Structures are given as structure tokens and as C-alpha cells.
C-alpha positions in Angstrom: 0.0 0.0 0.0 1.3 3.4 -0.9 1.2 6.4 1.5 -0.9 9.2 0.1 -1.8 12.7 1.3 -5.0 13.3 3.1 -6.5 16.4 4.6 -8.3 17.1 7.9 -10.5 19.9 6.8 -11.2 21.0 10.4 -7.6 22.2 10.6 -7.2 23.6 7.1 -6.7 27.4 7.1 -7.2 27.7 3.3 -3.9 29.5 3.0 -2.8 27.8 -0.2 0.8 27.0 1.1 0.4 23.4 -0.1 -0.8 24.4 -3.5 2.2 26.6 -4.0 4.6 23.9 -2.7 3.4 21.1 -5.0 5.9 20.4 -7.7 3.3 18.6 -9.8 0.5 21.3 -9.5 -1.6 18.4 -8.2 -3.5 20.5 -5.6 -6.3 22.9 -6.2 -7.8 25.4 -3.9 -11.5 25.5 -4.7 -13.5 28.0 -2.7 -12.6 26.7 0.7 -11.6 23.2 -0.2 -8.3 21.7 -1.1 -8.6 19.0 -3.7 -5.9 16.5 -4.7 -5.8 16.0 -8.4 -5.2 12.8 -10.3 -1.5 13.7 -11.1 -0.5 13.6 -7.4 2.7 11.6 -7.0 2.3 11.1 -3.2 5.6 12.9 -2.6 4.4 14.5 0.7 5.7 18.0 0.0 2.3 19.4 0.6 2.1 17.8 4.0 5.5 19.3 5.0 4.4 22.7 3.7 1.1 22.8 5.6 1.5 25.3 8.5 -1.5 23.9 10.4 -0.8 20.2 10.0 -4.0 19.7 8.2 -2.4 17.6 5.4 -0.8 14.3 6.5 0.3 11.1 4.9 -1.9 8.1 5.4 -1.6 4.4 4.5 1.2 1.9 4.7 4.7 2.0 3.4 
């Protein structure tokens, strides 16, 4: 199982830091929701860029 990014929307500040950090442009800030797009490579950069810890990596190795 591959680890993939997930979001806890209760902690998301809608700042867009994750969108700007993604090297694949695989995140979209829609209104007040962050959406992961199909070209996400599960690199985890968005989770490291998130200042509120709302994005985290879930799943196995």
C-alpha cells in the first residue's frame, strides 16, 4: 500500500501553502476546499508545507 496525502478539513486554514509547494501542480484550492488531483505523485511535500498540519500522509509503506 502506498502512502498518500489526506486532509483534515477541520484544521485547514485555506492558506494555499500546499498548492504553491506542490511540484506537480496536483492540488487545487476550490472556494474553501483543497482538492488532490489525479496527477498527485504522493511525494508528501504538501504535508510538509502545511503550517497547520491539516495535510498528513496516510496508509502503509
